[in-house]
C-alpha positions as CSV (number, residue, x, y, z in Angstrom):
1,X,0.0,-0.2,-0.2
2,X,1.5,3.6,-0.8
3,X,2.1,6.2,1.4
4,X,0.8,8.8,-0.9
5,X,-2.8,9.5,-1.8
6,X,-2.4,7.9,-4.9
7,X,-4.7,4.6,-5.1
8,X,-2.5,1.3,-4.7
9,X,-2.1,-1.1,-7.2
10,X,-2.0,-4.5,-6.1
11,X,-1.0,-7.1,-8.8
12,X,-3.7,-9.7,-8.1
13,X,-6.2,-6.8,-8.7
14,X,-5.2,-6.7,-12.7
15,X,-8.1,-8.3,-14.7
16,X,-6.2,-9.6,-17.8
17,X,-3.4,-11.8,-18.4
18,X,-4.4,-14.3,-15.7
19,X,-2.9,-12.2,-12.7
20,X,-5.5,-12.1,-10.2
21,X,-7.6,-14.8,-10.9
22,X,-8.4,-17.0,-7.8
23,X,-7.6,-20.8,-7.2
24,X,-10.4,-22.6,-5.0
25,X,-9.5,-26.6,-4.5
26,X,-12.4,-28.8,-3.6
27,X,-13.1,-28.8,0.2
28,X,-12.6,-32.4,0.9
29,X,-9.5,-32.9,-1.6
30,X,-6.1,-33.4,-0.3
31,X,-2.9,-31.9,-1.3
32,X,0.6,-32.5,-0.4
33,X,3.9,-30.8,-0.4
34,X,6.5,-33.4,-0.7
35,X,4.6,-35.9,1.7
36,X,2.9,-33.6,4.0
37,X,-0.7,-34.1,3.5
38,X,-3.7,-31.7,4.4
39,X,-6.7,-29.6,3.1
40,X,-6.1,-26.2,2.0
41,X,-8.9,-23.8,3.1
42,X,-11.5,-22.6,1.0
43,X,-10.1,-19.0,1.5
44,X,-6.8,-20.0,0.1
45,X,-6.2,-18.0,-3.2
46,X,-3.5,-18.3,-6.1
47,X,-3.3,-16.0,-8.7
48,X,-3.5,-18.2,-11.9
49,X,0.1,-18.1,-13.6
50,X,1.5,-19.8,-10.3
51,X,-0.1,-23.2,-11.3
52,X,0.3,-26.1,-9.4
53,X,3.2,-28.5,-10.1
54,X,1.3,-31.9,-10.9
55,X,1.6,-35.0,-13.1
56,X,-1.5,-33.6,-15.2
57,X,-2.6,-30.6,-16.8
58,X,-5.4,-28.5,-14.7
59,X,-8.7,-28.9,-15.7
60,X,-11.0,-25.9,-16.2
61,X,-14.3,-26.1,-14.5
62,X,-15.9,-23.0,-15.0
63,X,-16.1,-19.1,-14.4
64,X,-17.7,-17.5,-11.6
65,X,-19.9,-14.7,-12.7
66,X,-18.9,-12.4,-9.6
67,X,-17.6,-9.0,-9.6
68,X,-13.9,-10.3,-10.3
69,X,-15.4,-13.1,-12.7
70,X,-12.6,-15.4,-11.2
71,X,-11.7,-18.8,-12.7
72,X,-12.0,-21.5,-10.3
73,X,-9.4,-24.5,-10.8
74,X,-9.6,-27.8,-9.1
75,X,-7.1,-30.1,-8.1
76,X,-6.8,-33.8,-8.1
77,X,-5.9,-35.8,-5.3
78,X,-2.5,-36.3,-5.9
79,X,-1.5,-32.7,-6.8
80,X,1.1,-30.8,-4.9
81,X,1.1,-27.6,-3.5
82,X,2.9,-25.1,-5.6
83,X,6.7,-24.1,-5.1
84,X,7.9,-21.4,-6.6
85,X,11.6,-20.5,-6.7
86,X,11.7,-16.7,-6.5
87,X,15.3,-16.3,-7.8
88,X,16.8,-17.3,-11.0
89,X,18.5,-15.9,-14.0
90,X,17.8,-16.4,-17.5
91,X,19.9,-15.4,-20.5
92,X,21.1,-16.4,-24.1
93,X,24.9,-15.8,-25.0
94,X,23.5,-16.6,-28.7
95,X,21.6,-13.5,-29.0
96,X,23.0,-11.2,-31.6
97,X,24.0,-8.5,-29.2
98,X,25.4,-11.2,-26.8
99,X,24.9,-10.6,-23.1
100,X,27.0,-8.5,-20.3
101,X,27.0,-11.2,-17.9
102,X,28.0,-13.7,-17.2
103,X,31.6,-13.5,-19.3
104,X,32.6,-15.7,-21.8
105,X,35.6,-16.8,-19.4
106,X,33.0,-18.3,-17.0
107,X,32.7,-22.4,-17.5
108,X,30.1,-22.7,-15.5
109,X,27.5,-20.0,-16.2
110,X,28.4,-19.1,-19.9
111,X,25.7,-21.2,-21.6
112,X,22.3,-20.8,-22.8
113,X,20.0,-20.4,-19.6
114,X,16.4,-20.6,-20.5
115,X,13.3,-21.8,-19.2
116,X,14.1,-25.3,-20.8
117,X,17.1,-25.6,-18.8
118,X,15.7,-24.6,-15.6
119,X,12.5,-27.1,-15.7
120,X,15.0,-30.0,-16.7
121,X,16.7,-29.1,-13.4
122,X,13.7,-28.4,-11.4
123,X,10.7,-30.0,-12.4
124,X,12.2,-33.2,-11.2
125,X,11.7,-32.1,-7.3
126,X,8.2,-30.3,-7.9
127,X,9.4,-26.9,-8.9
128,X,7.8,-25.7,-12.1
129,X,7.3,-21.8,-11.5
130,X,9.9,-19.2,-11.2
131,X,10.3,-15.2,-10.4
132,X,13.2,-14.2,-12.7
133,X,15.6,-11.6,-11.6
134,X,17.4,-9.4,-14.2
135,X,21.0,-9.5,-13.8
136,X,21.9,-7.3,-17.0
137,X,22.2,-3.8,-16.5
138,X,21.0,-3.0,-20.2
139,X,17.5,-1.6,-20.1
140,X,16.3,-3.3,-23.1
141,X,17.0,-6.6,-21.4
142,X,14.2,-6.0,-19.1
143,X,12.2,-6.0,-22.4
144,X,13.6,-9.2,-23.5
145,X,13.1,-10.9,-20.3
146,X,9.2,-9.9,-20.5
147,X,9.1,-11.2,-24.1
148,X,10.6,-14.5,-22.7
149,X,7.8,-14.5,-19.6
150,X,5.1,-14.0,-22.3
151,X,6.2,-17.1,-24.2
152,X,7.0,-19.3,-21.0
153,X,4.3,-20.0,-18.4
154,X,6.6,-21.2,-16.0
155,X,7.7,-17.5,-15.5
156,X,5.3,-16.1,-13.1
157,X,7.1,-12.8,-12.6
158,X,10.0,-10.4,-13.7
159,X,12.3,-8.5,-11.3
160,X,14.0,-6.0,-13.4
161,X,17.1,-4.0,-13.4
162,X,16.8,-0.2,-13.4
163,X,18.9,2.4,-11.8
164,X,16.6,4.7,-9.7
165,X,17.8,8.3,-9.0
166,X,18.2,9.1,-12.8
167,X,16.1,11.2,-15.0
168,X,14.9,8.6,-17.3
169,X,13.9,6.1,-14.4
170,X,10.3,7.1,-14.1
171,X,9.8,6.5,-18.1
172,X,11.2,3.0,-17.9
173,X,9.3,2.5,-14.8
174,X,6.1,3.4,-16.5
175,X,6.8,1.3,-19.7
176,X,7.7,-1.8,-17.9
177,X,5.4,-1.9,-15.1
178,X,2.5,-1.6,-17.7
179,X,3.1,-5.5,-18.3
180,X,1.4,-7.4,-15.3
181,X,4.3,-9.7,-15.0
182,X,6.8,-7.0,-14.1
183,X,6.8,-7.2,-10.1
184,X,9.6,-4.9,-9.1
185,X,13.3,-4.2,-9.4
186,X,16.5,-5.1,-7.8
187,X,19.3,-2.8,-6.7
188,X,22.4,-3.4,-5.0
189,X,23.5,-2.3,-1.3
190,X,25.5,0.4,-2.4
191,X,22.7,2.3,-4.2
192,X,20.5,2.0,-0.8
193,X,23.0,3.2,1.3
194,X,23.8,6.4,-0.9
195,X,20.4,6.9,-2.0
196,X,19.0,7.1,1.4
197,X,20.0,10.9,1.4
198,X,19.2,11.5,-2.0
199,X,15.5,13.0,-2.8
200,X,15.7,11.9,-6.2
201,X,16.2,8.2,-5.6
202,X,13.8,8.1,-2.8
203,X,11.1,9.6,-5.0
204,X,12.0,6.9,-7.6
205,X,11.8,4.2,-5.1
206,X,8.3,5.7,-3.7
207,X,7.4,5.1,-7.4
208,X,7.6,1.5,-7.2
209,X,5.4,1.5,-4.0
210,X,2.6,3.7,-5.8
211,X,2.5,1.1,-8.4
212,X,2.3,-1.8,-6.3
213,X,5.8,-3.1,-6.9
214,X,8.5,-4.3,-4.7
215,X,12.3,-3.7,-4.4
216,X,14.9,-6.5,-4.1
217,X,18.0,-5.8,-2.5
218,X,21.6,-7.5,-2.9
219,X,24.5,-7.1,-0.6
220,X,26.4,-8.1,2.4
221,X,25.9,-8.6,5.9
222,X,25.6,-5.1,6.7
223,X,22.8,-4.6,4.2
224,X,20.2,-5.0,6.4
225,X,20.6,-2.1,8.7
226,X,20.1,0.0,5.4
227,X,17.1,-1.6,4.5
228,X,15.8,-0.9,8.0
229,X,16.4,2.7,7.3
230,X,14.8,2.7,3.7
231,X,11.8,0.7,5.1
232,X,11.6,3.6,8.1
233,X,11.4,6.1,5.3
234,X,9.1,4.0,2.9
235,X,6.8,2.0,5.4
236,X,4.5,0.8,2.4
237,X,7.2,-0.3,0.4
238,X,7.7,-4.3,0.0
239,X,11.4,-5.1,0.2
240,X,12.9,-8.4,-0.4
241,X,16.6,-8.9,1.1
242,X,18.6,-11.4,-1.3
243,X,20.5,-14.3,-0.3
244,X,20.3,-14.1,3.5
245,X,22.4,-10.9,3.1
246,X,25.2,-13.1,1.5
247,X,26.2,-14.3,5.0
248,X,29.0,-17.0,5.5
249,X,27.6,-20.5,6.1
250,X,29.8,-22.4,8.5
251,X,27.8,-24.7,10.2
252,X,27.7,-22.4,13.3
253,X,25.6,-19.8,14.4
254,X,25.8,-16.9,12.4
255,X,27.6,-13.7,13.7
256,X,25.8,-11.2,16.1
257,X,26.2,-8.3,13.7
258,X,24.2,-10.0,11.2
259,X,21.5,-11.0,13.1
260,X,21.5,-7.4,14.8
261,X,21.0,-6.2,11.3
262,X,18.4,-8.7,10.4
263,X,16.2,-8.0,13.4
264,X,16.4,-4.3,12.6
265,X,15.0,-5.0,9.1
266,X,12.3,-7.4,10.4
267,X,11.0,-4.8,12.5
268,X,9.5,-3.3,9.6
269,X,6.5,-5.7,8.2
270,X,7.1,-4.6,4.7
271,X,10.5,-6.5,4.9
272,X,11.1,-10.3,3.4
273,X,14.0,-12.2,3.3
274,X,15.1,-14.6,0.6
275,X,16.3,-18.1,1.6
276,X,18.6,-18.0,-1.4
277,X,22.1,-18.4,-2.3
278,X,22.6,-20.8,0.5
279,X,25.0,-23.4,-0.9
280,X,27.1,-20.7,-2.5
281,X,28.1,-19.4,0.9
282,X,28.6,-22.7,2.5
283,X,32.2,-23.4,3.5
284,X,33.5,-27.0,2.6
285,X,34.5,-29.0,5.8
286,X,37.9,-29.5,6.2
287,X,39.6,-31.7,3.9
288,X,36.6,-31.7,1.7
289,X,36.0,-29.8,-1.8
290,X,32.2,-30.3,-1.9
291,X,29.9,-28.2,0.3
292,X,28.1,-30.2,2.8
293,X,24.8,-31.7,1.7
294,X,23.2,-32.3,5.1
295,X,20.7,-30.4,6.4
296,X,22.2,-30.0,10.1
297,X,25.1,-28.2,8.7
298,X,23.0,-25.3,7.2
299,X,20.4,-25.8,10.5
300,X,22.2,-22.8,12.8
301,X,21.6,-20.1,9.8
302,X,18.1,-21.2,8.9
303,X,17.3,-21.7,12.8
304,X,18.5,-17.9,13.2
305,X,16.6,-16.7,10.2
306,X,13.5,-18.3,11.3
307,X,13.6,-17.0,14.7
308,X,13.9,-13.3,13.3
309,X,11.5,-13.3,10.6
310,X,9.2,-16.1,11.4
311,X,6.8,-18.1,9.1
312,X,5.3,-15.1,7.3
313,X,8.4,-13.4,5.5
314,X,10.6,-16.1,4.2
315,X,10.8,-16.9,0.6
316,X,12.2,-19.8,-1.2
317,X,14.6,-18.9,-3.9
318,X,17.8,-20.8,-5.4
319,X,19.9,-18.2,-7.1
320,X,20.1,-21.0,-10.1
321,X,22.2,-21.3,-12.3
322,X,24.9,-19.4,-10.1
323,X,24.2,-22.2,-7.5
324,X,25.4,-24.7,-9.7
325,X,29.1,-23.5,-8.9
326,X,28.6,-25.1,-5.4
327,X,25.7,-28.0,-5.9
328,X,23.1,-29.3,-7.9
329,X,19.7,-27.9,-7.9
330,X,18.6,-31.3,-6.5
331,X,20.8,-30.8,-3.6
332,X,20.0,-27.3,-2.7
333,X,16.3,-28.1,-3.0
334,X,16.8,-31.0,-0.8
335,X,18.8,-28.9,2.2
336,X,15.8,-26.3,2.3
337,X,13.1,-28.8,1.9
338,X,14.2,-31.2,4.5
339,X,14.4,-28.4,6.9
340,X,10.9,-26.4,5.9
341,X,9.2,-29.9,6.1
342,X,9.8,-30.7,9.6
343,X,8.6,-27.3,10.5
344,X,5.1,-28.4,9.4
345,X,2.6,-28.2,6.7
346,X,1.8,-24.3,7.6
347,X,5.2,-23.0,7.1
348,X,5.8,-25.3,4.0
349,X,3.1,-23.8,2.3
350,X,4.0,-20.3,3.4
351,X,7.7,-20.6,2.5
352,X,7.1,-22.1,-0.9
353,X,4.4,-19.9,-2.2
354,X,2.2,-18.0,-0.3
355,X,5.2,-15.6,0.9
356,X,6.2,-15.0,-2.4
357,X,2.6,-14.1,-3.4
358,X,2.4,-12.0,-0.6
359,X,5.9,-10.1,-1.7
360,X,5.8,-10.1,-5.2
361,X,1.9,-9.0,-5.5
């Protein structure tokens, strides 16, 4: 909700393109998240692009002639609850103009990374939808990613890359925000740190809130404190901290300074944290080259972040394909899945899709 007098625009209020259409499972149907059975309440809603991962296609059962004319979709008993990967990067080095990132010398990442490649890795573990984060600084690559999303239903949202504080920002944002799949933008910690005292930067960030968009922020362990300051200035802005603020993961309790910064950010209800890039920051055990694959190694930092943010503002993300540098998609998903499922079905629902809905819509 914006702090100005402008009417707020929530993405699920938009009537076309499927965004905002409600999902209601039958009241007696059981669903599961990787083995956790239960019956979702009739009040549970899901915007249409966030289709559930399933062994069969959804069957359209009818249209409700109500104010919103929402479409009802029915689940079969063996359907899974949705799992949304809220942090992937897509790019294609074979494009005529090439790509600014990753570089040609990157043996792991410099290859075609599109929805097809993502689904080959993620679908076997039940992840078939993603919110893609644009890493390229080129303005027109925002349009390229939106075009890709239009052709690929696995992409349910795009986090763009624009530079707040520049004269052209407002025009670019208006242009891309006209597309319902454009969910927000990402900036780095440095932009936030310097922009906190710049009226032009703050005015542009405020535009996000007025358009119902969010702000992803990427940075190091000292970043959450500045996110807290930004949230204080713009309390109606939804902010998503990326990658657990890139804290080192060494199997022990995370540093107190990191926890203090996260607590400061978490005091603001509009701030979310993405549990992503977990394996990239894991340190191999002594004498080993591979990062640990057992969930207990990651438990201290996961326990810490859950104690700070609780169930309602933590979001699943992989950071694929960058995560391939450290572990396969199957391994990284298994780590967080084991941890979350042990916390119960309600936690799993929130972490794997409901919190994504709250943050990005």
